[in-house]
C-alpha positions as CSV (number, residue, x, y, z in Angstrom):
1,X,103.8,-169.4,106.1
2,X,100.9,-170.7,104.0
3,X,101.3,-174.2,102.7
4,X,101.1,-174.8,98.9
5,X,99.7,-178.0,97.3
6,X,103.2,-179.0,96.4
7,X,104.3,-179.0,100.0
8,X,101.8,-181.7,101.1
9,X,103.9,-184.6,102.3
10,X,103.8,-187.9,100.4
11,X,102.1,-189.9,103.2
12,X,99.0,-187.7,102.9
13,X,98.6,-188.5,99.2
14,X,96.0,-191.2,99.7
15,X,93.8,-189.0,102.0
16,X,94.2,-186.1,99.5
17,X,93.0,-188.4,96.6
18,X,90.2,-189.7,98.7
19,X,89.0,-186.2,99.5
20,X,89.4,-185.0,95.9
21,X,87.5,-188.1,94.7
22,X,84.4,-186.8,96.6
23,X,85.0,-183.2,95.5
24,X,82.5,-183.2,92.7
25,X,79.8,-185.0,94.6
26,X,78.2,-181.6,95.2
27,X,77.4,-181.5,91.5
28,X,76.8,-185.2,90.8
29,X,74.6,-186.2,93.8
30,X,72.1,-183.3,93.9
31,X,71.3,-183.6,90.2
32,X,70.9,-187.4,90.3
33,X,68.8,-187.3,93.4
34,X,66.5,-184.6,91.9
35,X,66.1,-186.7,88.7
36,X,65.3,-189.8,90.7
37,X,62.5,-188.0,92.5
38,X,61.1,-186.0,89.5
39,X,61.4,-188.7,86.9
40,X,61.0,-192.0,88.9
41,X,64.5,-193.3,87.9
42,X,66.3,-195.7,90.2
43,X,69.0,-193.8,92.1
44,X,71.0,-197.0,92.8
45,X,71.4,-197.8,89.1
46,X,72.3,-194.2,88.3
47,X,75.0,-194.1,91.0
48,X,76.2,-197.5,89.8
49,X,76.9,-196.2,86.3
50,X,78.4,-193.0,87.7
51,X,80.7,-195.0,89.9
52,X,81.7,-197.4,87.2
53,X,82.7,-194.6,84.9
54,X,84.5,-192.9,87.7
55,X,86.8,-195.9,88.0
56,X,87.2,-196.5,84.2
57,X,88.0,-192.8,83.7
58,X,90.5,-192.8,86.5
59,X,92.3,-195.8,85.1
60,X,92.2,-194.3,81.5
61,X,93.2,-190.7,82.0
62,X,95.3,-191.0,85.3
63,X,94.3,-187.5,86.2
64,X,90.9,-186.5,87.7
65,X,89.0,-185.9,84.5
66,X,85.5,-185.7,86.0
67,X,82.4,-187.8,85.4
68,X,79.1,-185.9,85.8
69,X,75.5,-185.9,84.5
70,X,74.5,-184.0,81.4
71,X,73.4,-180.7,83.0
72,X,70.9,-179.4,80.4
73,X,69.3,-182.8,80.1
74,X,69.1,-182.9,83.9
75,X,67.6,-179.5,84.2
76,X,64.9,-180.1,81.6
77,X,64.1,-183.5,83.1
78,X,63.7,-182.2,86.6
79,X,61.6,-179.2,85.5
80,X,59.2,-181.2,83.2
81,X,59.3,-184.6,85.0
82,X,60.0,-186.5,81.8
83,X,59.9,-190.2,81.4
84,X,63.1,-192.4,82.0
85,X,62.8,-193.6,78.3
86,X,63.0,-190.0,77.0
87,X,66.1,-189.4,79.2
88,X,67.6,-192.6,77.8
89,X,66.8,-191.4,74.2
90,X,68.6,-188.1,74.8
91,X,71.7,-189.8,76.2
92,X,71.8,-192.3,73.3
93,X,71.5,-189.5,70.7
94,X,74.2,-187.4,72.5
95,X,76.4,-190.4,72.8
96,X,76.2,-191.2,69.1
97,X,76.9,-187.6,68.1
98,X,79.9,-187.3,70.4
99,X,81.4,-190.7,69.2
100,X,81.0,-189.5,65.6
101,X,82.7,-186.1,66.3
102,X,85.5,-187.8,68.2
103,X,86.2,-190.6,65.8
104,X,86.2,-188.3,62.7
105,X,88.5,-185.9,64.5
106,X,86.2,-182.9,64.2
107,X,86.9,-181.3,67.6
108,X,89.8,-179.3,66.1
109,X,87.3,-177.7,63.7
110,X,85.0,-177.0,66.6
111,X,87.9,-175.4,68.6
112,X,88.8,-173.3,65.6
113,X,85.4,-171.7,65.5
114,X,85.0,-171.4,69.3
115,X,87.5,-168.8,70.6
116,X,89.0,-169.3,74.1
117,X,87.1,-166.3,75.6
118,X,83.9,-168.2,74.8
119,X,85.1,-171.2,76.6
120,X,86.1,-169.1,79.6
121,X,82.7,-167.5,79.5
122,X,81.1,-170.9,79.7
123,X,83.2,-171.6,82.8
124,X,82.0,-168.3,84.3
125,X,78.4,-168.9,83.3
126,X,78.5,-172.4,84.8
127,X,79.9,-170.9,88.1
128,X,77.0,-168.4,88.3
129,X,74.5,-171.2,87.4
130,X,75.9,-173.3,90.3
131,X,75.5,-170.4,92.7
132,X,71.9,-169.8,91.5
133,X,71.0,-173.4,92.0
134,X,72.8,-173.8,95.3
135,X,71.3,-170.9,97.3
136,X,67.5,-171.2,96.8
137,X,67.5,-175.0,96.0
138,X,69.7,-176.4,98.7
139,X,71.0,-173.8,101.2
140,X,67.9,-171.8,102.1
141,X,65.8,-175.0,102.7
142,X,68.4,-176.3,105.1
143,X,70.3,-173.4,106.7
144,X,71.4,-175.2,109.8
145,X,73.4,-177.9,108.0
146,X,74.5,-175.4,105.4
147,X,76.1,-173.3,108.2
148,X,77.7,-176.5,109.6
149,X,79.1,-177.2,106.1
150,X,80.5,-173.7,105.7
151,X,82.2,-174.1,109.1
152,X,83.8,-177.3,108.0
153,X,85.1,-175.7,104.8
154,X,86.4,-172.7,106.8
155,X,88.2,-174.9,109.4
156,X,90.0,-176.9,106.7
157,X,90.8,-173.7,104.8
158,X,92.5,-172.1,107.8
159,X,94.1,-175.3,108.9
160,X,95.7,-175.9,105.5
161,X,97.4,-172.5,105.6
162,X,99.5,-173.6,108.5
163,X,99.5,-177.5,108.6
164,X,100.4,-180.0,105.9
165,X,97.0,-181.8,105.6
166,X,94.8,-182.6,102.6
167,X,91.5,-180.7,102.2
168,X,89.0,-183.3,103.6
169,X,86.2,-180.8,103.8
170,X,84.0,-182.3,101.1
171,X,84.5,-185.8,102.4
172,X,83.7,-184.6,106.0
173,X,80.6,-182.8,104.9
174,X,79.2,-185.8,102.9
175,X,80.1,-188.2,105.7
176,X,78.4,-186.0,108.3
177,X,75.3,-185.8,106.1
178,X,75.0,-189.6,105.8
179,X,75.7,-189.9,109.5
180,X,72.7,-187.7,110.3
181,X,70.6,-189.6,107.7
182,X,71.5,-192.9,109.4
183,X,70.6,-191.5,112.8
184,X,67.2,-190.4,111.5
185,X,66.4,-193.4,109.4
186,X,68.3,-196.1,111.1
187,X,70.8,-198.6,109.7
188,X,69.2,-200.3,106.7
189,X,68.8,-204.1,106.3
190,X,70.8,-205.8,103.5
191,X,70.0,-204.1,100.2
192,X,71.5,-204.3,96.7
193,X,71.3,-202.4,93.5
194,X,69.0,-204.0,90.8
195,X,70.6,-205.5,87.8
196,X,70.6,-202.9,84.9
197,X,68.4,-204.0,82.0
198,X,68.7,-203.0,78.3
199,X,66.2,-200.3,77.5
200,X,65.5,-199.2,73.9
201,X,63.4,-196.0,73.4
202,X,60.8,-195.8,70.7
203,X,61.4,-193.9,67.4
204,X,59.0,-191.2,68.7
205,X,61.1,-190.8,71.9
206,X,64.3,-190.5,69.8
207,X,62.7,-187.8,67.7
208,X,61.4,-185.8,70.7
209,X,64.7,-186.1,72.5
210,X,66.6,-184.9,69.4
211,X,64.3,-181.8,69.2
212,X,63.9,-181.1,72.9
213,X,67.2,-182.1,74.6
214,X,70.0,-182.0,72.0
215,X,69.9,-178.2,71.0
216,X,70.6,-176.9,74.6
217,X,72.9,-179.8,75.6
218,X,75.2,-180.1,72.6
219,X,76.8,-176.6,72.9
220,X,77.4,-177.2,76.6
221,X,79.0,-180.6,75.9
222,X,81.3,-179.3,73.2
223,X,82.4,-176.3,75.2
224,X,82.3,-177.2,78.9
225,X,82.5,-181.0,78.8
226,X,85.2,-181.2,76.1
227,X,87.0,-177.9,75.2
228,X,86.9,-176.3,78.6
229,X,87.9,-179.5,80.3
230,X,90.8,-179.9,77.9
231,X,91.9,-176.3,78.5
232,X,91.5,-176.6,82.3
233,X,93.5,-179.9,82.3
234,X,96.4,-178.0,80.7
235,X,96.0,-175.1,83.3
236,X,96.0,-177.4,86.3
237,X,98.2,-180.4,85.2
238,X,100.1,-179.1,82.2
239,X,98.6,-182.1,80.3
240,X,97.5,-181.9,76.7
241,X,94.3,-184.0,76.6
242,X,93.2,-184.2,73.0
243,X,89.6,-182.9,72.7
244,X,88.7,-185.7,70.3
245,X,89.8,-188.3,72.9
246,X,87.6,-186.6,75.5
247,X,84.7,-186.5,73.1
248,X,85.0,-190.2,72.5
249,X,84.8,-191.0,76.2
250,X,81.8,-188.6,76.6
251,X,80.1,-190.6,73.9
252,X,80.9,-193.9,75.4
253,X,79.7,-192.9,78.9
254,X,76.5,-191.3,77.7
255,X,75.6,-194.2,75.4
256,X,76.4,-197.1,77.8
257,X,74.7,-195.5,80.8
258,X,71.6,-194.5,78.9
259,X,71.1,-198.0,77.4
260,X,71.0,-199.7,80.8
261,X,69.0,-197.5,83.1
262,X,71.6,-194.9,84.1
263,X,71.7,-191.2,83.5
264,X,73.7,-189.9,80.5
265,X,77.1,-188.7,81.6
266,X,79.8,-186.4,80.4
267,X,83.0,-184.7,81.6
268,X,83.1,-181.0,82.7
269,X,85.4,-178.2,83.6
270,X,83.4,-177.6,86.8
271,X,84.0,-181.1,88.0
272,X,87.7,-180.9,87.2
273,X,87.9,-177.7,89.2
274,X,86.0,-179.4,92.1
275,X,88.3,-182.5,92.2
276,X,91.4,-180.3,92.1
277,X,90.1,-177.9,94.7
278,X,89.6,-180.7,97.2
279,X,93.0,-182.4,96.6
280,X,92.7,-184.7,93.6
281,X,95.9,-184.9,91.6
282,X,95.8,-188.4,90.0
283,X,93.5,-191.1,88.7
284,X,93.4,-192.8,92.1
285,X,91.0,-190.0,93.2
286,X,88.4,-191.1,90.7
287,X,88.8,-194.8,91.6
288,X,88.2,-194.0,95.2
289,X,85.3,-191.7,94.3
290,X,83.7,-194.5,92.2
291,X,83.9,-196.9,95.2
292,X,82.2,-194.3,97.3
293,X,79.4,-193.8,94.7
294,X,78.8,-197.6,94.8
295,X,78.5,-197.5,98.6
296,X,76.2,-194.4,98.4
297,X,74.1,-196.1,95.8
298,X,73.6,-199.2,97.9
299,X,72.7,-197.1,101.0
300,X,70.3,-194.9,98.9
301,X,68.3,-197.9,97.7
302,X,66.7,-197.5,101.1
303,X,64.3,-194.5,100.5
304,X,64.3,-193.6,104.2
305,X,68.0,-192.8,104.1
306,X,67.9,-190.9,100.8
307,X,65.0,-188.8,102.1
308,X,66.8,-188.0,105.3
309,X,69.9,-186.5,103.7
310,X,70.5,-182.8,104.7
311,X,70.3,-180.9,101.4
312,X,72.4,-178.0,102.8
313,X,75.5,-180.0,102.2
314,X,75.0,-180.1,98.5
315,X,74.5,-176.3,98.3
316,X,77.7,-175.5,100.1
317,X,79.7,-177.9,97.9
318,X,78.2,-176.3,94.8
319,X,79.3,-172.9,96.0
320,X,82.8,-174.0,96.7
321,X,83.0,-175.5,93.2
322,X,81.6,-172.3,91.7
323,X,84.3,-170.2,93.3
324,X,87.0,-172.5,92.0
325,X,85.6,-172.5,88.5
326,X,85.1,-168.8,88.4
327,X,88.8,-168.3,89.2
328,X,89.7,-170.1,86.0
329,X,87.0,-168.4,84.0
330,X,88.4,-165.0,84.9
331,X,91.6,-165.8,83.1
332,X,89.9,-164.7,79.9
333,X,91.6,-162.3,77.6
334,X,88.3,-160.7,76.5
335,X,86.1,-160.0,79.5
336,X,83.4,-158.5,77.3
337,X,82.7,-161.8,75.5
338,X,83.2,-164.0,78.6
339,X,81.1,-161.6,80.7
340,X,78.3,-161.5,78.2
341,X,78.0,-165.3,78.3
342,X,78.1,-165.4,82.1
343,X,75.5,-162.7,82.5
344,X,73.1,-164.2,80.0
345,X,73.6,-167.7,81.4
346,X,71.8,-167.0,84.7
347,X,68.4,-165.8,83.4
348,X,68.4,-167.5,80.0
349,X,70.6,-170.5,80.3
350,X,74.1,-171.4,79.1
351,X,73.0,-172.3,75.6
352,X,71.7,-168.8,75.0
353,X,74.7,-167.2,76.6
354,X,77.0,-169.4,74.5
355,X,75.4,-168.4,71.2
356,X,75.4,-164.7,72.1
357,X,79.0,-164.8,73.2
358,X,80.1,-166.8,70.1
359,X,78.4,-164.3,67.7
360,X,80.0,-161.4,69.6
361,X,83.4,-163.1,69.4
362,X,83.1,-163.6,65.7
363,X,82.1,-160.0,65.1
364,X,85.1,-158.7,67.1
365,X,87.4,-161.1,65.3
366,X,86.1,-160.0,61.9
367,X,86.4,-156.3,62.9
368,X,90.0,-156.9,64.1
369,X,90.9,-158.5,60.7
370,X,89.4,-155.6,58.8
371,X,91.4,-153.1,60.9
372,X,94.6,-155.1,60.2
373,X,94.2,-154.9,56.5
C-alpha cells in the first residue's frame, strides 16, 4: 500500500525536515547565482542573508514559510545586468512599501479586491514560468546531470510508495552536484564570507528602481508572496497566517538584506510548495536549510567551485516545484480567470497575466451581481 505523509515514523522527522529545508534551493540558488554572474554581486553575502532569514523565519513561523528572492527584480536584473546599487534601491523601496501595507493592516483590502481565482492563477502562472526557465536555461545545457537528477527523484518517488522514508531527493541532488564540483575544482583552502557593509543608493537610483522594478514586482509580491502563501499555508497546514503579518516579514527581509549587500527577499507560494513537497512540516526545516545556505555560501566564495556546479540539478528541482505548485493552482473555482493568467504569464510575464486576470474577474463578478438583481 502507498505510504502517506502522516505514516512517516517519528524517528525520520529530522531527515524529512533536512530534506524539506533544501526543497526550495532549486528556486533560490539558480536565481542568486545568475544575479551574481550578471550583476557582479557577491554570492557569499547573498547566501548569508538568505540563510539568516531562513533561520529567523523558521523560528518565527514554526512552519516552512519560504524565503526566496524577488523574482521580477531578479529577472530584470539578470536580463539587463543592472548595478548592485540599483538592486539595493529596488529592495529598499519594496521593503518600505510592504512594511507600510502590513503595519497599517491594508492586506485585507487587497484581499477583498483580488479574488481567489486570481491568486490560483498566479500559482499556475508561476508553475509554467518555472517550467519555461528550467528546460532551456538549466536542463538542455546539462542533460547528463539532469537525467541523473530525474533518476534520483524517480527512485525516491517509487521508494516512498512502499517504504517509510522521507523524500531526500532534493538533498541528494544538491549534494551530488557539490560533490562533482569538488571533484572538478578540488577542496578549497580556508575561505570566509566578507562582512556586509551598509550601502545607501543615490536618489536617482531610488527613482529609477521605483519606475523600473516596483510595477512588475509589487503585484507578484502582494499575490504570490503574501496572499497565495497565506492561502497555501491554510491548504497544507490548516494554519491561518495573517497576510499583514506575512507582509511585514517580507518588508523586513527585503529592507535588511538590500541595505547590507544582499538580494531583496520575500516569501512565495512556490517555495512553500517546494518545502512541503520534499518533506518539510515545521520550522526546523528552515533552520536546517539556513545552515546549509551558510555552508554553500562559504564554499561558493571559491569561484572555481561555483563555476563547476552542474546546472542540470537546478532545472530538475524547478520542474518538481512547478508540478507541486500547479496541483494547488488547479484548485481554482474559475478556470477561465486562472487559466488566462497562466497562459499570459509565459509570453508576457506574471504582472501582465495578473492584471488581465484581475480585470476579467472583476467583469465576471460585476456581471454576476447584475444577474442577481
